[in-house]
N, C-alpha and C positions, 0 to 999 in steps of 0.2 A: 561298307563294313560287312564282314563275314561273321559267321558264328564263332570262328576261332578268335577273331579280333575282339568280339564282345566277351568271351570267356577271358581272354587276356586282360582286357580293361577291368572287369569286375574283380578278377583275382588280384590285380595290381592295387586297385583302390581300396579293397576291403581286407586283403591279407588272407583270404580263404584260398585253399589249394584248388589249382586249376581242375583237377579231376572232380572235385565236389561241385564246383561251379558248373562244369560241363554236364554232370549228371543231373543237376538241378534244372538247367536250361532244357535238356533233353526231355525231362519229365513234364515241365511246363508245356512244351510244344505238343507232347502226346496228349495231355489233358485238353489243350485247346482243340486239337484235331478230333478227339473223341467227342467232345462237347458239341462241336459244330456239326460233326457227322450225324449226331443224334437230332439235329435241327434246332439247337439251342444257340442263342447268341451269347457273346462273352463281352462284359463291360468292365473296362479298366479306368476308374475315375482319374481324371486328370491327364489320361493318355489317349483313350479312344474307345470305339466299340468295334468288335469283330462281329459282323452280322451276315445272315444268310439272305441273299437276294433271289428273287425268282425272275428268270428271264422268260418272256412270253414266247410262244412258238412263232416262227417266222419262215418265210420262203427265202431261199438263197440260190445263187446260180454257181454251177460248176462250169467255169469258163472253158476248160480243156475239153470237156465232153459236150458243151452247149446244151446243158440240161438244167432243170430246176429241181431243187431238193427241198424238202420240208425238214427244218430243224425243230424238234419238239421242244415244249416248255421244259426248262431245266433250272436247277438252283446252282448258285455260285457263291463262293465266299467273298466278302468285301470288307473293307476297313473304312470307318469314318472317324477321323481324328477329333478330339475334343476341342472346344473353343480355346482353351489355354494352350494346348499343343499347337493348334493352327496359328494363333497369334505369335508364339515364339518362333515358328518357322518363318512367318511373314517379317518379323523384326530382323531376323538374321539375313534375310533376302535383300533388305534395303541397304 
């Protein structure tokens, strides 16, 4: 499902204009990115948590040049679904 599909579905089910729904979704994503860029996690009860994980430094290999490189410690965004959400996905899988 794409962002356009989400906008269409919300607009269809609520009766809110597509432009308004799109603007709301865009602002939501902007707030999420800004919050996580500042190093804060975002918790949506019943849905899940958007968290910042820290990956440790590690050594990797560049196969084409046959050399080793050091990948420094860095942070990445991650999603952890809530128990309710996880159970719903598992039920639909069966």
